[in-house]
TORROGU-33505 format. One record per residue: x, y, z of N, C-alpha, C in turn. Coordinates in steps of 0.05 Angstrom, whole numbers, plus 5000, padded with zeros to 4 digits. Example, Ala and Ser with C-alpha at 12.3 -4.5 7.8 and 13.67 -1.06 7.14 Angstrom:
<sites>
526448865156524649105156526449345156 525749555142527349795143525850015157 
</sites>
This chain:
<sites>
352028763917349328773917349028723954 347828733966347328683999344928514011 345528414032343528274040342128354063 339828354074338228424099337328134112 338828024131338027804139340727554142 340627354152342327114153340726844156 338326794153338126574144337426434122 336526214120336226014110335726144072 333226364078332726504051334526634041 336426774060338626964055340326734042 341426594051343026434043343626314019 340526254009339626193983340826343963 338926643964339426883948342526953950 344426893976347526953973349126773954 347926503951349426343937349126373902 346826483904345826613873347626823865 347327023882349427283871353027113872 353027073888356526943887357126753863 355026663851355826443824355126593798 354326823800353627033785355927153774 357027223742358927273739358527583742 356427723746356028043733355628123763 355728013786354428083811356928023837 356528193856358928133877357028233901 357428003922356328073949357528193961 357128423969359028673984357928644015 355828624026355728644055353428514058 352728454095350628374101350028524127 347728514131347128554159344228414171 344728374197343228184216342328294234 340428094250338928294276341928194297 342027954288344327734307346827744297 348327894312351728024306352827704298 352927424313353727234306353427114279 349727134274349727034256350727134231 350627444228352127544210354327464200 356727394226358627444221359527144207 358526934220357626654206356726684176 354826834170354226894137356927014121 358027184127360127354120361927164114 362627024133365226804132364826564111 362326554105360926324085362226454061 360226674058360426804030362127004023 364127014040366127204036364427554030 363827674048362827924053363428054079 363028414071363428504100360928464117 361528554139358728574162358328854166 355228984164355429224171354229274199 353829474205352429544232350129544234 348729694216346729764207345529774187 342929774174342329814144342830054130 342930324142343730614132346330474116 348530404141350830364127350930104099 349229904105348929764085348629864055 346430034057345130184028347130374019 348830514034350630674029353130534011 352930264014355530144001354329933981 352529953968351829743952349529813929 349229733906346629843892344829693892 343729503901342129363907341829263926 338829043945339728923959337128763968 337428493972336028233985334928314013 332828334018331128344040330128094051 331427914069330927614079331027624099 328727754116327727714146325127624149 324627624172321727484187319027694177 316827604172314727844153314328034174 314428034201313928244222315428424213 317928384206319828704197319728724172 319028634151319628604125319028894122 316429044121315729274111317429474121 318429474148319929664161322629634143 323529484133326029484122326429544093 323529554081322729604054322629874050 321329994071320530254074323030444076 324730374084327830464084329630474064 328930244051330930214020328730414005 326030474001325030523984325430813986 325730944012326431214016328731324002 331131133998333631203984333531063956 331430983942331430813916333030633913 333430473928335130283925333630003914 334529943891332829653882332329433907 330929293906330729153929328628933926 330128643922328328433926327028333953 324728343957323528323987322128043988 323427934006321627644011319827664035 318127714035315627824019314128034034 313728204023313028474033309428474036 308328284056305928274052304428484077 301828524072300528574089298928374104 298028384134295928144143294228364159 294628654159292928764172292129054153 290329154164289829424141291029594156 292229644172294929894168297329824157 298029664155299229444141299029524111 296929474108295729484078295929794072 295229934084296030204080298230324074 300230154092303430194087304830144061 303229874057303829764026302329944012 301030044009299530203988300230473986 302130554004303930804002305930703982 307430453989310030453981309430293944 306930253942305830213916305230383894 304830633909304330823897307031003895 307930903906311131133910312130983878 311630723875313230653856316430623858 316830533892319830433894320230203876 322830203879323529913854324529653875 321829533876321529293898320629133877 322028843886320928573871320128403895 318228193893317528033912318127723889 320227603898320627413885319427153893 316227093880314626903899315826693867 317426453873318926323857317126263837 313726133838313926013813312726163787 313526393787313926623773316426553756 318026453765320526383755320626163741 319626033744318625743731317825803700 319425663681318525713655315925563647 315725283662313225153653310825293668 310225453691308625613700308225843683 309625973668309926203657308326103624 309025873618307825773595304925653600 303825623613300925613628299825803624 300325953641299526303641298926353608 301326323600300826453568298726193551 297726013555296725783548293725923556 292425983574291026103589289326333575 291326543578291426823565290126743536 291426563518290726543492288426333487 287026263506283626133510284725833496 287225733508286725473496285125313505 283725273535282525143539278525223543 279225413525276225593531276025793552 273725893563273126053590273625853614 274725913630275925863657273425763669 272125583678269725483694270825413721 272525293727273325233759276925173759 277325233786280225243790280525053819 282324843822283024783844285824793853 286824873872290024953880290124823905 291824543909292024443932295324413934 295524493969298624523972298024373996 299724183996299723894020303523924028 303423904057306324014063306223934094 308023904107308423774135308524134154 305524234148305524454163305224464185 304224274202303524284234306324294238 309024134236311924144240312724354236 312624474214313624754206313524944222 311024944235310425204252311325104284 311424844284312124734315314324954327 314524984364316025104375319025014378 319724744361321824714358323324644332 321624874311322224934278325025034282 326625024261329125164261329025504244 326725554246326525774233324926014242 324226274238322726384248319626354256 319226154235316726034240315425924265 318025824284317625754315315325824332 315926174324315526364342312426464329 312026404306309426554284307326534304 305626694301302426694317300726744302 298226924302296326914296296427094262 295927034242296427194218298827114203 300226954219303826914209303726624203 300726504193301826194192301226104160 300825854161300825754130299025934109 296826084117296026254098298026464089 299426614102301126744099303726644080 305126454097307026294078306526144057 305325884051304825804028302425884014 300426024030298526104018298426364006 300526514006301026673983302126593967 303926453957304726363942302126203926 300526013937299025983918297326203910 296726383922294226643907296626753887 298626793890300526873870300326733848 300826433848301026313822297626333812 294926263828292526373818292826613803 293826883813294027123798295527093771 298026903774298526923752297726823725 296026563735294626353716292226493712 291226663729287926783715288227053707 290727173718290927513701290327663733 288627583742289027833765287427583789 287427793813286027673830283827803835 281827813824279627873828277327673840 277727653866276827403880274727503901 272927403900270027473914270327193935 270727223966271327043986268226873986 266626663988264926543990264926404018 267126274027267526114058270626064060 270726094085273826094100273825904123 275825694123276325574145279225554150 280025594176283225614182282925414203 285225314213285025084236288925264243 288825314271291225434283292025234306 294525274310296825144328296025334351 297425164373297025314403297225564403 299525724392300325984392298326204370 296526014358294226194341295226144311 297326064306297826064281296525874269 296025954240294725804220295925524207 295825344208296325084204295924964176 293025084170291324934150289825124136 288825184113287025334108285625184089 282525254085280525254066278925484045 280125564021278025824017276425763996 274025813996272025753968271426083959 272526083938271726463930270626343895 270226593890269426613862270226873851 271326763830273226943804271627143791 272327393789270627653772268627453741 270927283731269127213706266726903716 266726933741264726723748265726453759 268726503751269726213747269926063787 269125813798269625743823272025723829 273325823852276525773862275825623881 278125493889278325323915281425303918 282025373940284625333953285125133979 285924943981286024754007289624714007 290324784040293124814042292924614069 293924404068293124194090296123974090 296323864112297923604111297223414112 294523304106293323024110292722964081 292423114065290923024041292823024018 293322754001294422703980294522883955 296022993947296023143915295323043897 293423043882292822853859290922993836 291323033809289823033791286023043794 284623133799281223163796281622993776 280222743771278922673751280422473737 282922363744283822143729286021993745 285822153767287321973796289221953798 291022053771293922063774295322213794 297322203809298622323828300922553818 300522783831302422943819303923143830 305623343826306523463848309223483860 311123513840314523463851314423603876 315823483896316523533919318123843931 317523993937318824243944320424263969 322024433972323724424001321924444029 322524244041321424154068319123924059 318823774041316523624031314223744025 314123934019312024114002310723993981 308223933972307923883946305824063935 304624103911302824303903301924193873 299724263863298924203842295824423841 295524523812293024733805292624593785 289624513785287824483758285724673752 287124673726284224913713282524823693 280424853701279024713678277724893659 276924893637275025023619272624913596 272825063593269925043573270724773554 273424793543274224593520276224383529 277224413555279424323567280224373589 282924253603283624303624287024253624 287724503646290924563648291524443672 293124283676294724233705297524313713 298024483731299924543736301524393761 304224263767304924253787307924363789 309524223809312124273814314124103784 312523903773314723713754313623833725 311123953711310723993690308124143692 307224273663304924443661303024203635 301024113641299623963620296724043607 297524113586294024183570292923943555 290323883569288923683555285923883543 286123703520283423783511280223603528 278423713525275823573534276023323523 275223193550275422873546278422683535 279922853537282322773528283922633554 284122323549286222193567288822263578 289522373546293222443550293622703548 296022803562295623073546296923203522 294823323515295423523482298023593482 299123783501301623883501302723883534 304423853536306723803558309223963555 309024143582312024363580313124233608 315624093612316823953635317524293651 318124183668318724393696322824463688 323324643676325424663681327224883703 329824913698331225043726330225343727 329125333757328325643762330725883746 329326103737330626273741331826403770 333726533759334826563793333826863797 331826943820330627123830332327413834 334827343836336227683840337127743819 336427543792337527673771334927973769 332427913776331328173778332828443780 334328433804335928673810337528763791 338528563770339328683750338028793734 335528663731333928843714333129113717 331829123743331929403759334429603750 336429493757339129713755339529723728 339029623711340429653679338029803662 335629763675333129953665332829813641 333429533631332429393603329929433599 329529323577326329263572324729053575 326128843586325428583602324728733634 322828653633320828723657321628563681 321728603711323128333727320628073729 321127843727320327603731317927653756 318527683777316927723810314927863802 313827913826310528083835312028343840 310628523824310528853830309528883862 310129083873308329123893305629183896 303829283867300829253867301029013867 302328803850300828553856301128423881 302628543896303628453916301028553939 299528773941298128933949294728793944 295028693921292128573913292128383928 294528213923294927903943293827913974 295328173982295128224012291928264023 290328393999287428434012285728204004 286627963991285527713994285927624021 289027614023289427494051287927624079 287827914074287228014098283827964107 281927974082279627944077279027654089 281027444083280527154090281127074118 283127274132284227254157281727384178 280427574163278127734174275927554177 275827314157272827194156273026894172 275726884187275826674205273826594227 272726504229270426454249272026434279 274126324276275626324301277426584313 276726774294277727064296275827234303 273027174296270927434301270227514324 270227764331269627864356266027804356 264927724383263027734391262427904415 260028014404259328354434258128194457 259628274476259128174502256128214508 254728024518252328124535252128394547 250228504554250328824566250828794601 249228484615249728484634252428434646 254028274626256728134635258328364626 257828524612259828814600259028994631 257428964639257029184664258429064681 258428854685259828734714262828784713 263928734684266228774673267429054688 265729274674266029584686266329644713 264629494724263929564753266029464766 267529214763269729084773272629224767 272829334744274429524732274629884745 
</sites>
């Protein structure tokens, strides 16, 4: 296995590779030579001079780079047919969406490791909904809470310190939330009704509120904020195990005959009017995303657990429509006289 990138995400995947008895970490390439050298010293692999050199050496590759360049890297791995675990090949503009669509149509062996897909309790929750355990879904509330303002501050220790418009919390935590909604609802056929985004001084989104309607008619609300407590609506009990960086999340799905609540600690199924869970599936240890590379290489009957490129394409479409609907980003046509003065001065 090879890794592109040498940041926190790359180090997490590298640890999973070197502790897997069927994998060997062969090499790394990164934009910063000193970071790549330090990474290689830590994990015992070679430093490669460029991406083509790395791809010639390995069977599969992990791409863990900032979102602005991930599509550039994935396009190169796809041309060679190298199985790839990519953090996360999202599109935030229409031109990027076209590039991502071409990759999806090419059936390139690429998996996006949205980590809720690797949790047994979220997959269990999706099966309960698919089996109609709470009847037809009527409304969904997904709430993500965390120190998002600090995460995108100028002194943040990751690429988020320089993130600008379209590369804020909606792309970051929001894409994870939307992917979870896709997993639970079976698809992302969402009609946007209202969008409210807040930005920092660089224009990066640091809070988001999306009101949507699913194709089934269910109301879907997504809130990403750093000020609201996470709780299960209706019974007042707090939920949501903390994720890295102090992030908490909960997703409440209400149906005609019951309610399903999923968070970082468990998935809980309640019948209509039930005060206590009728069934509960606690969160266990996450499956390792890098095992998807082995599934791609082996060609086994087991499909990768992560999101496919068509999944990511549909997710990107929702993100782009939300970003385009942001009132702060809407272009207002100048008045004719003012525009004439501008042209004259030019």
